[in-house]
N, C-alpha and C positions, 0 to 999 in steps of 0.2 A: 753789400751784395754786389754792387757794380765793380768794386775793386777785386772781389773774388773772381768774377768773370774775366776781368782784364788780365789778372795774374795767371789764371788758368790758361787763357789763350796764349799769353806770352811764353810761359814755360813749355806749353805744347809745341809752339813754333820752334823753340830752340831744340827740343828733342827730335822732332820730325826732320828738321833741317840738317841734322847730323847725318841722316841716311838718305834723304831725298833732296835733289837739286832743282827739281821742277817746281817753280813758285806756285803754279796753279794747284798742284797736288798738296803742297805745303799749306796753302790757304784753305783748301777744302778739308784737309785733315784737322786743321786747327779749329775750323768752324764746328765740325762734328764733336770735337772734344770740349769746346767751350760751352756748347749748349747742352751739356750733359743733363739728363733728366734727374739724376741723383742730386746734383748740385741745386737745382731749382726746388726739388722736393724738400730738401733739408733747409734751404734758405728761409723758408716761411714756417718752419717748424722748429727744429733744433738748429738755430742759425749758425752756431759755431761749427757745426758739422758740414757747412757749405764750403769750408776752407780746404777743399780737395787740392788746391794749388800747392799746398804744402807737400803732398805726395808727389806731385809733378816736379816740384823743386828738387826733391830728393832724387828722383829718377834722373833729372837733368844733370845733377852733379855726378851721378854714377856714369851716365852716358858720356859726359865731357870730362872724364877722369884725367885725361891728359893735360887739362888746364889747371889741375891741382897737384902738381908734382911735388912742390915743396911742403915740408912738414907744417910750416906756418899757415899756408893756404888751406891745408886739410883741416887744421884745428879751427881756423876762423870760419870756414864754410860750414862745417858740421856743428860747431857751437852755436852759430846763428840759427841753423835749422832746428836744433834742439830747443833753443830759447823760444823760437816762434811756436813750435808745437806744444811746448809746456804752457805757453801763454794762451793759446787758443783752446785746446781741449786735450785731455789726457789720452784719448783714443789715438791721436796722431803720434804720440810719443812712442808707442809700441811699433807702429808702422815705420817711423823715422829710424829707429834702431835696426830694423830689418835691412833698410837700405844702407845704413852705415856699415853693417856687417858685410853686405855684398860689396860695397866700395872697397873696404879694407881687404877683403878676400882677393879681389881683382888686383889690388896693389901688391899684396904679398906674392901672388902667383906670378906676377910680372917680374918681381925682384928676387924672390926666394932667398932671403938673407935674414940673419939675426937682426940687423938694423931695421929691416922692414917690419919684422914681428914686434920689436920694441916700440917703433914709431906707432904701430897700430894700437898697441896697448895704451900708449900715451894719449893718442887721439880720443879713444873711448873714455879714458879716465878724466881728461879735461872736459870733454863734452858732458859727462855725467855730473861733474862738479858744478859746471855752469847751470845745468838743469836743476840740480838740487838747491843751488843758491837762489835761483829765481823762484822756485817753489817756496823756499823759506821766506822770501820777501812778500809773497802772496799770502803768507799765513797758513800754508798747507799743513804744517806740523802742529798747529794749535787746535784746541778743542779736546773733547773726550774720546774721539776716535770711533764714535758710534756710527755704523753704516746701515743704510736702508737696504733691506733685502727684497723690497717690493718688485715684482716682475721677474724675479729669477726663475728660469725654467719656462717662462712664457714668451718673453721678447726674443725673437730669433729670426733667422733668414731661411726661407724655403730653398730647396735645391734648384727650383726654377727661377730664382730671383733675378738672374741676369737677363732672362727673356720674358719676364712677367711684368707687364705694365701696372698691375695691381689695382689700379682704379682708372676710370674712363679718361680723366683729364691728362693722364701721363702720356698718352699716345693717340694720334689720329688714325693710326694704321693697324695696330694690334689690339686684340681684346684681352682683358685680364684673365689670367689663369687661376685655377683654384689654389687656395692656401689653407693651412690647418686652422688658423684663427686670425682675427683682425690684429692681434699683437705682432704678427709677422710683418706688419707695415714698418716696424723698426728695422727690418732687414732689407728694406727696399734697395735694389741695386740694378734696376732696369737699364740696359745699355743704350736703348734707343734703336730704332730701325736702321739709322745710318751706321752706327757702330757695329751692329749685328751683321749688316751687309759687308762692311769693311773687314770684319773678322773672317767672314767666309771667303772673301776675295784673296786676302793675304795667305790663306791656308792652301790655295791652289798653286801648284807648281807650274809657273808660266815659262819655264825654260824650254826653248825650241831646239831640238837636236840638230846638229850640223849635218851637212850632206854626207860626210864621211861615216857618220853613225847610222 
């Protein structure tokens, strides 16, 4: 749990630092992200789902795409991310591949060449092979393949999940909003008052018009 918080804060710092040079704002942004209520809620329930730093790691690679210009660096970086996501929880695998697709799209749009397209296909192929190999080592392809369908159609996220603290302990400042059923606790995604305020502030255009305008 402590490592999840440290890694979440570390990758958050690297992302914010790319765009913000003021260390106070970098620190405050990192604090808000590190103490995410979603992470704490999962940490003591579905512990593996507290590994949200995997998502931030993926975003970090996308943001710092200029650091991964060579094909080898792309393969190593994304193979590592896929290996980690496969090892922690399958939910993260889908999210990871979304960011890989975004990264490779940025790469292709910057180069717009056949080589870039082929390199992108190679990265995806090798990452997938690494993921499948690790799944094989974990025994994912053993057994009779019987899946449990319990909870299908019940566990979900409410539309208000980003602003709904869901239960009293999640926030000192906001009250829980209504949900359809208690099963929607699985879709808990409360941003926290800090992140809600930050989201509002960054949506405001603070550009000051010049005297000539």
